[in-house]
C-alpha positions in Angstrom: 0.2 0.5 0.2 1.0 3.3 -1.1 -0.7 6.9 -1.0 -0.1 8.7 -4.5 -1.8 11.9 -5.4 -3.7 11.9 -1.9 -5.2 8.4 -2.3 -4.8 5.2 -1.1 -3.2 2.8 -3.8 -3.0 -0.7 -3.0 -0.8 -3.4 -5.2 -3.3 -6.5 -5.5 -0.1 -8.3 -6.8 1.1 -8.1 -3.1 -2.4 -8.4 -1.7 -3.1 -11.9 0.2 -6.1 -10.2 1.5 -5.1 -11.1 4.9 -7.1 -7.9 6.2 -4.0 -6.6 8.8 -4.3 -3.4 6.8 -7.8 -2.9 8.4 -6.9 -4.2 11.5 -3.8 -1.8 12.0 -5.4 1.2 10.6 -5.0 4.2 12.9 -7.8 5.9 11.2 -10.4 2.9 10.8 -10.8 4.0 6.7 -10.4 0.6 5.4 -13.1 -2.3 5.5 -14.0 -5.2 3.9 -17.4 -6.8 2.9 -18.9 -3.3 3.9 -17.8 -4.2 7.5 -17.3 -1.1 9.5 -13.7 -1.3 11.0 -13.3 -0.7 14.7 -11.1 0.7 16.9 -9.2 -1.5 19.3 -8.5 -0.6 23.2 -4.6 -1.5 23.3 -5.1 -1.5 27.2 -7.4 -4.5 26.8 -4.5 -6.4 25.3 -2.8 -8.8 27.6 0.5 -8.4 28.7 3.6 -10.4 27.5 3.4 -12.4 31.1 0.2 -13.1 30.5 0.6 -14.5 27.3 3.5 -16.2 28.3 1.6 -18.1 30.9 -1.4 -18.8 28.6 1.1 -20.8 25.7 2.8 -22.5 28.2 -0.3 -24.0 30.4 -1.8 -24.6 27.2 -2.8 -28.3 26.6 -4.7 -30.7 24.1 -7.9 -31.8 25.7 -9.3 -35.0 24.8 -11.5 -36.0 27.7 -14.7 -33.3 27.9 -17.5 -33.0 30.5 -21.2 -33.7 29.4 -22.2 -30.3 30.3 -24.1 -28.6 27.2 -22.6 -25.3 26.2 -24.9 -22.6 25.5 -25.5 -21.9 22.0 -24.7 -18.3 22.2 -21.5 -18.8 23.7 -20.7 -21.4 20.9 -21.7 -18.7 18.5 -19.6 -16.2 20.2 -16.5 -18.6 20.0 -17.3 -19.5 15.9 -17.2 -15.5 15.4 -13.7 -15.3 16.9 -12.5 -18.0 14.3 -13.7 -15.8 11.6 -10.6 -13.7 12.8 -8.1 -16.3 12.5 -5.4 -15.6 9.7 -6.5 -18.1 7.2 -6.6 -16.0 3.9 -10.1 -17.4 3.2 -12.9 -15.0 3.6 -15.7 -17.8 2.7 -15.3 -19.5 6.3 -18.4 -21.0 7.5 -19.0 -23.1 10.4 -21.7 -25.4 11.5 -22.4 -25.8 14.9 -23.9 -29.3 16.3 -25.4 -29.2 19.4 -27.7 -31.8 18.8 -27.0 -34.9 20.9 -28.4 -37.4 18.3 -26.6 -35.7 15.6 -23.6 -36.0 17.6 -23.8 -39.4 18.4 -24.5 -40.2 14.5 -21.1 -38.3 13.2 -19.4 -40.2 16.4 -20.5 -43.5 15.1 -19.7 -42.8 11.6 -16.0 -41.6 12.6 -15.9 -44.9 15.0 -16.7 -46.9 11.7 -14.3 -45.4 9.4 -11.6 -45.8 12.3 -12.0 -48.8 12.2 -11.8 -49.9 9.1 -8.6 -47.4 8.4 -7.1 -49.5 11.6 -8.3 -53.0 10.1 -6.1 -51.7 6.8 -3.4 -49.8 7.6 -2.6 -51.4 10.7 -3.3 -55.0 10.9 -1.6 -56.2 7.7 2.2 -57.0 8.5 2.6 -55.7 4.9 1.5 -52.5 5.2 4.3 -51.5 8.1 6.9 -53.7 5.9 6.0 -51.1 2.7 6.2 -48.2 5.2 9.7 -49.3 6.8 10.7 -50.0 2.9 9.6 -47.2 1.1 8.9 -44.2 3.5 11.2 -45.2 6.5 11.3 -41.4 7.8 7.3 -41.7 8.0 7.5 -45.0 10.2 7.6 -43.1 13.4 4.5 -41.4 12.5 3.2 -44.6 11.5 3.8 -46.6 14.8 2.8 -43.5 16.8 -1.0 -43.2 15.5 -1.4 -47.1 15.8 -1.9 -47.2 19.5 -4.4 -44.5 19.0 -6.4 -46.1 16.6 -6.2 -49.3 18.4 -7.4 -47.6 21.6 -10.3 -46.1 20.2 -11.4 -49.6 18.5 -11.2 -51.1 21.7 -13.1 -48.3 23.6 -16.0 -48.6 21.1 -15.8 -45.2 20.3 -13.5 -42.4 17.9 -11.2 -40.5 19.6 
């Protein structure tokens, strides 16, 4: 971006449509898709110490409570995802909070996982092929095996 003849010029050859220019514009002069830009209150930003603690404390969660999350909270979380730097402005999300639908999806994933395990891990020839033709991938292959096996033994997807 540069200013020529008192107006903003954007060289689209270099624009990745990340919209960072909208987020950092000090005058809120830019917008995308007719959505008005907003001014950010930098006093609300977390401190470097707070970010450091947050990132070091973060862990993957694999066991969840059975409590149902309020739909409004789910919609708010999804709206935050639209700000992620994906370079994809057609981001869409579907919130599924119906236990029956979730059960059907989990069942389909389980059946797929079971087939995947039977196809990729039961036959010893597949492991041999990975070892011979992709030795650098053997570690990843072996790392996934117990996870798939455990999920099948539990009778459900991950």
